[in-house]
C-alpha positions as CSV (number, residue, x, y, z in Angstrom):
1,X,0.0,0.0,0.0
2,X,2.8,2.4,0.8
3,X,4.4,1.8,-2.5
4,X,1.2,2.5,-4.3
5,X,0.7,5.8,-2.4
6,X,4.3,6.8,-3.1
7,X,3.9,6.0,-6.8
8,X,0.7,8.0,-7.0
9,X,2.3,11.0,-5.2
10,X,5.3,10.9,-7.7
11,X,3.0,10.7,-10.7
12,X,0.9,13.6,-9.5
13,X,3.8,16.0,-8.8
14,X,4.2,19.1,-11.0
15,X,7.4,18.0,-12.8
16,X,8.3,20.0,-15.8
17,X,8.6,17.7,-18.8
18,X,11.0,18.6,-21.5
19,X,9.6,19.8,-24.8
20,X,11.5,20.5,-27.9
21,X,10.8,24.0,-29.4
22,X,11.9,25.5,-32.6
23,X,12.6,29.1,-33.2
24,X,13.8,31.0,-36.2
25,X,16.2,33.8,-35.4
26,X,16.7,36.7,-37.9
27,X,20.4,37.5,-37.9
28,X,20.7,40.6,-40.2
29,X,24.4,41.2,-39.5
30,X,25.5,37.9,-41.3
31,X,27.0,39.5,-44.4
32,X,29.2,36.8,-45.8
33,X,29.0,33.1,-46.5
34,X,31.2,32.2,-43.5
35,X,29.2,34.1,-40.9
36,X,26.6,31.3,-40.4
37,X,29.4,29.0,-39.3
38,X,30.2,31.3,-36.3
39,X,26.5,31.7,-35.5
40,X,26.0,27.9,-35.6
41,X,28.9,27.2,-33.4
42,X,27.8,29.8,-30.8
43,X,24.2,28.4,-30.7
44,X,25.4,24.8,-30.4
45,X,27.3,25.7,-27.3
46,X,24.1,26.6,-25.5
47,X,23.0,23.8,-23.2
48,X,19.7,22.2,-24.5
49,X,20.2,23.1,-28.2
50,X,19.7,20.0,-30.3
51,X,20.0,21.3,-33.9
52,X,21.0,24.5,-35.6
53,X,20.7,25.5,-39.3
54,X,22.2,28.8,-40.0
55,X,22.0,30.3,-43.5
56,X,23.5,33.4,-45.1
57,X,20.5,33.9,-47.3
58,X,17.9,34.7,-45.8
59,X,20.1,35.7,-42.8
60,X,18.5,33.4,-40.3
61,X,19.1,30.5,-37.9
62,X,16.6,27.8,-37.2
63,X,17.2,26.4,-33.7
64,X,15.6,23.4,-32.0
65,X,16.1,23.3,-28.2
66,X,14.9,21.7,-25.0
67,X,12.7,24.4,-23.3
68,X,13.6,23.2,-19.8
69,X,17.3,23.9,-20.4
70,X,17.3,27.1,-22.4
71,X,15.1,29.8,-24.0
72,X,15.0,32.2,-26.8
73,X,16.6,35.0,-24.7
74,X,19.6,32.8,-24.1
75,X,19.8,31.9,-27.8
76,X,19.8,35.6,-28.8
77,X,22.4,36.3,-26.1
78,X,24.7,33.6,-27.6
79,X,24.5,35.1,-31.1
80,X,25.0,38.6,-29.8
81,X,28.1,37.4,-27.8
82,X,29.5,36.0,-31.0
83,X,29.1,39.4,-32.7
84,X,25.8,38.7,-34.5
85,X,22.7,40.3,-32.7
86,X,19.5,38.5,-33.5
87,X,15.7,38.8,-33.2
88,X,13.0,36.2,-33.0
89,X,11.4,35.9,-36.5
90,X,9.1,33.0,-35.6
91,X,8.6,30.2,-33.1
92,X,6.4,27.3,-32.4
């Protein structure tokens, strides 16, 4: 009986479950074909980021991340710290 109560208590707790989110960042200062490499490396260093696609045309980075480990604010800070300020273009 104690095990059943303990199991029920654990299952009913308000644990935050990880959810993958995708955001498209507009990075207008990428002005050459090598700039996306720097942006991609900076974003991949952020804990929780799973995938990054950065492209020179149309100057954007598409980032998939674990929303329990990071957020768009931290992603934008990573690009800015690498010398490429960004803004949220779209997110899911």
